[in-house]
KEDRENMI-876409 format. One record per residue (C-alpha): x, y, z; residue in one letter; chain. Coordinates in Angstrom, 2 decimals. Example, Ala and Ser with C-alpha at 12.3 -4.5 7.8 and 13.67 -1.06 7.14 Angstrom:
         X         Y         Z   code   unit
     12.30     -4.50      7.80      A      A
     13.67     -1.06      7.14      S      A
% end
This chain:
         X         Y         Z   code   unit
    103.48     81.47    111.03      X      A
    101.51     85.18    111.61      X      A
    100.58     86.27    114.81      X      A
     97.37     88.51    115.82      X      A
     98.37     89.58    118.99      X      A
     95.52     90.58    121.50      X      A
     94.97     91.67    125.65      X      A
     93.22     91.22    128.35      X      A
     93.30     94.81    129.73      X      A
     92.10     96.05    125.84      X      A
     88.37     96.35    125.66      X      A
     88.92     96.93    121.96      X      A
     91.16     94.01    121.84      X      A
     88.93     91.80    123.19      X      A
     86.08     93.29    121.01      X      A
     88.56     92.78    117.91      X      A
     89.19     88.84    119.17      X      A
     85.69     87.91    119.29      X      A
     84.61     88.79    115.78      X      A
     87.58     86.94    114.61      X      A
     86.63     84.06    116.59      X      A
     83.00     84.19    115.73      X      A
     83.24     85.09    111.81      X      A
     86.46     83.76    110.91      X      A
     86.83     79.76    111.69      X      A
     89.26     80.32    114.77      X      A
     89.52     77.06    116.99      X      A
     91.24     77.02    120.66      X      A
     94.48     74.74    120.64      X      A
     96.02     72.47    123.51      X      A
     98.75     75.68    123.34      X      A
     99.01     79.04    125.29      X      A
    100.58     81.84    125.16      X      A
    101.07     83.71    129.07      X      A
     98.79     81.58    130.59      X      A
     96.57     82.15    127.79      X      A
     94.23     80.11    125.33      X      A
     96.16     79.79    121.94      X      A
     93.34     79.96    118.51      X      A
     93.86     79.40    114.86      X      A
     93.14     78.69    111.80      X      A
     96.21     77.32    109.42      X      A
     98.91     79.47    109.88      X      A
     97.41     82.37    111.45      X      A
     97.26     82.43    115.38      X      A
     95.51     84.56    117.88      X      A
     97.29     84.75    120.92      X      A
     96.69     86.98    124.26      X      A
     99.29     88.63    127.04      X      A
     98.20     90.31    130.35      X      A
     99.99     93.38    130.30      X      A
    100.21     96.53    127.77      X      A
    101.42     95.20    123.82      X      A
    103.54     98.49    123.63      X      A
    105.63     97.01    126.30      X      A
    106.43     93.82    124.93      X      A
    109.64     94.15    123.68      X      A
    110.90     90.71    122.12      X      A
    107.37     89.61    121.52      X      A
    108.95     87.81    117.98      X      A
    111.79     86.24    120.16      X      A
    108.63     85.12    123.19      X      A
    106.49     83.57    120.69      X      A
    108.90     81.08    119.39      X      A
    110.07     80.57    123.28      X      A
    106.82     79.91    124.56      X      A
    105.20     77.82    121.02      X      A
    108.46     76.60    119.13      X      A
    107.20     78.55    116.22      X      A
    108.54     81.70    114.46      X      A
    106.17     84.69    113.64      X      A
    106.82     86.19    110.03      X      A
    104.51     89.43    110.40      X      A
    102.81     90.16    113.58      X      A
     99.24     92.34    113.72      X      A
     98.62     94.14    117.52      X      A
     94.88     94.04    117.84      X      A
     94.39     96.86    119.75      X      A
     92.55    100.59    120.58      X      A
     93.63    103.90    120.21      X      A
     92.83    106.81    123.14      X      A
     92.83    110.11    122.55      X      A
     91.73    113.46    124.46      X      A
     89.73    114.31    120.98      X      A
     87.92    111.24    121.62      X      A
     88.04    110.79    117.75      X      A
     85.77    107.95    116.46      X      A
     88.45    106.26    114.32      X      A
     90.33    103.28    112.69      X      A
     94.16    103.58    112.45      X      A
     96.93    101.44    111.55      X      A
    100.53    102.29    111.88      X      A
    103.60    100.67    112.98      X      A
    105.61    101.57    116.31      X      A
    109.24    102.88    117.42      X      A
    110.06    106.38    119.35      X      A
    111.72    109.02    117.24      X      A
    113.04    110.49    120.28      X      A
    112.46    109.37    124.33      X      A
    110.59    106.20    124.54      X      A
    107.34    107.60    126.50      X      A
    105.49    105.15    126.12      X      A
    107.58    101.77    125.49      X      A
    109.88    100.52    123.29      X      A
    113.81    102.03    123.39      X      A
    114.39    105.84    122.89      X      A
    114.89    106.20    119.33      X      A
    114.57    102.99    118.45      X      A
    112.52    101.17    115.26      X      A
    110.34     98.48    114.45      X      A
    110.42     96.98    111.23      X      A
    107.48     98.21    108.93      X      A
    105.92     96.49    106.37      X      A
    104.35     98.84    104.20      X      A
    102.44     97.21    102.13      X      A
    100.66     95.31    104.79      X      A
     99.45     99.18    106.09      X      A
     97.94    100.05    102.86      X      A
     96.43     96.74    102.68      X      A
     94.66     97.77    106.34      X      A
     94.02    101.40    105.43      X      A
     92.86    100.24    102.28      X      A
     90.51     97.85    103.59      X      A
     89.21     99.86    107.05      X      A
     88.43    102.87    104.16      X      A
     85.92     99.83    101.82      X      A
     84.37     98.30    105.29      X      A
     83.92    101.51    107.21      X      A
     79.86    102.38    107.39      X      A
     80.58    104.18    110.02      X      A
     81.46    107.57    108.95      X      A
     84.41    107.27    111.37      X      A
     88.19    108.53    110.40      X      A
     90.23    106.40    108.68      X      A
     93.79    106.96    108.61      X      A
     97.43    106.43    109.60      X      A
     99.24    107.70    112.54      X      A
    102.47    108.45    112.69      X      A
    104.83    106.45    114.00      X      A
    104.92    106.33    118.07      X      A
    105.23    104.34    121.09      X      A
    106.19    100.53    121.69      X      A
    107.45     98.00    120.99      X      A
    110.29     98.94    119.35      X      A
    112.51     96.00    119.77      X      A
    111.02     93.62    117.12      X      A
    112.99     91.81    114.32      X      A
    109.88     90.91    112.11      X      A
    107.65     93.09    110.65      X      A
    104.70     94.33    112.81      X      A
    101.42     97.20    112.53      X      A
     98.87     98.33    115.40      X      A
     95.35     98.23    113.72      X      A
     93.49    100.07    116.48      X      A
     89.95    101.41    116.93      X      A
     89.40    104.70    118.40      X      A
     89.50    106.94    120.41      X      A
     87.95    106.45    123.50      X      A
     85.35    103.57    125.66      X      A
     82.31    104.26    124.10      X      A
     83.99    103.61    120.46      X      A
     85.82    100.21    121.70      X      A
     83.46     98.32    122.21      X      A
     81.12     99.05    119.18      X      A
     80.51     95.49    117.29      X      A
     80.42     96.78    113.99      X      A
     84.47     98.31    114.46      X      A
     85.14     95.31    115.63      X      A
     84.34     93.74    112.91      X      A
     86.00     96.25    110.76      X      A
     88.63     95.75    112.54      X      A
     89.08     91.82    112.28      X      A
     88.06     91.66    108.38      X      A
     90.62     93.71    108.12      X      A
     93.18     92.11    109.41      X      A
     92.36     88.75    107.54      X      A
     92.44     90.68    104.46      X      A
     96.07     91.67    105.41      X      A
     97.21     88.63    106.51      X      A
     96.34     87.11    103.81      X      A
     97.31     89.17    101.12      X      A
    100.56     91.18    102.33      X      A
    103.25     88.71    101.14      X      A
    102.37     89.31     97.49      X      A
    101.38     93.09     97.63      X      A
    103.70     95.36     95.56      X      A
    103.60     99.13     95.83      X      A
    106.15    102.03     95.57      X      A
    107.43    102.92     99.43      X      A
    107.85    106.17    100.58      X      A
    109.51    107.61    104.29      X      A
    106.98    110.04    105.31      X      A
    108.16    113.28    106.97      X      A
    105.60    115.91    108.10      X      A
    102.23    116.79    109.32      X      A
    100.26    116.46    112.51      X      A
     99.70    112.82    114.33      X      A
     97.40    111.70    112.03      X      A
     99.24    112.25    108.97      X      A
     96.37    113.68    106.66      X      A
     98.42    114.32    103.98      X      A
    100.27    110.86    103.76      X      A
     96.80    109.02    104.63      X      A
     95.16    110.66    101.46      X      A
     98.30    109.64     99.62      X      A
     98.10    106.48    100.33      X      A
     93.97    106.29     99.51      X      A
     94.23    107.79     96.27      X      A
     97.74    106.17     94.79      X      A
     99.71    103.75     94.54      X      A
    102.11    104.13     97.39      X      A
    102.62    102.81    100.52      X      A
    104.03    104.91    103.50      X      A
    106.68    103.29    105.99      X      A
    107.81    104.97    109.10      X      A
    105.80    108.61    109.50      X      A
    107.65    110.84    111.12      X      A
    105.37    114.16    112.31      X      A
    106.34    117.33    112.84      X      A
    106.61    117.11    116.58      X      A
    109.47    114.75    116.20      X      A
    111.98    117.71    116.79      X      A
    115.29    115.11    117.59      X      A
    114.80    113.78    114.04      X      A
    118.11    113.59    112.41      X      A
    119.96    112.35    109.12      X      A
    120.79    109.16    111.13      X      A
    117.27    108.22    112.60      X      A
    115.51    108.46    109.19      X      A
    118.37    106.46    107.80      X      A
    117.46    104.16    110.48      X      A
    113.74    104.28    109.03      X      A
    114.66    103.20    106.07      X      A
    116.94    100.49    107.04      X      A
    113.86     99.35    109.66      X      A
    111.52     99.19    106.12      X      A
    110.88     95.75    105.00      X      A
    111.21     95.19    101.05      X      A
    112.67     98.50    100.76      X      A
    112.20    102.44    100.46      X      A
    111.82    104.07     96.56      X      A
    111.47    107.49     98.13      X      A
    111.59    109.95    100.70      X      A
    107.72    111.82    100.98      X      A
    107.58    115.16    103.04      X      A
    104.48    117.11    103.80      X      A
    105.77    120.96    102.48      X      A
    104.04    123.17    104.95      X      A
    103.47    120.62    107.61      X      A
    107.24    119.97    108.32      X      A
    110.09    122.64    109.52      X      A
    112.93    124.20    106.57      X      A
    116.14    122.49    108.14      X      A
    114.34    118.93    108.59      X      A
    113.10    119.67    104.42      X      A
    116.24    120.36    103.46      X      A
    117.99    117.22    105.32      X      A
    115.25    115.03    103.61      X      A
    116.05    116.15    100.01      X      A
    119.40    116.24    100.89      X      A
    119.40    112.86    101.39      X      A
    117.39    111.25     99.00      X      A
    119.65    112.73     96.31      X      A
    122.68    110.74     98.11      X      A
    120.47    107.82     98.77      X      A
    118.81    108.11     94.57      X      A
    115.94    108.21     95.78      X      A
    112.56    110.09     94.60      X      A
    111.45    112.68     96.10      X      A
    108.69    113.86     96.96      X      A
    107.40    117.04     98.10      X      A
    103.16    117.73     98.76      X      A
% end
């Protein structure tokens, strides 16, 4: 079972859901989740909740409790908000490198699926006829307490963009592409370190080479530790082949820690 998670309080989420139902043959079932209709197409289910999805820890267990079905993958269809109001199409995995300010738990990371995020990034980039920014985001916000792989795919970054039909269509098609292809996709996988929130170097590397990124720790993750990097590796579906460092976009002590850990674990060390 694959889950597309939406919420009634998110304009972008509802836009994406509408396009999924209109364009991909989803049908309403007799099931309800959090009191809302459940839509399905084959083994893909669209679920809707009533609050902010970033606070929905243990969603996988709740799906199993309410529907009697165990999810293998959860894709959150969501808005992205930023003060810059940069029109964007983004993807990322969730978790907190430090204190949990917006959902999840402190120093807790969700299970990343690098191939799924790379497929999302590539498909959004391919379909992007809006001229918007397409990028990874660094790992941030909740939920972090999930035991199945998950990712957010988002329309950013203001109410003006959230309701644009074409943006909803691009994200809907990208989600379906991910869910139909992620299980057989194979890429070398790296943990990403350094750079800004929108991970420009990691995004460029993923779009131009075969590398797929798992968790990305930005330069502003001040509390990044060896233990958290090990946790990021552990919480990566399918394993990790490399540690990638945005050299100019990271601190000296972080670079050295990352290099030492790569050597210790026998991983490739990539500096950019």
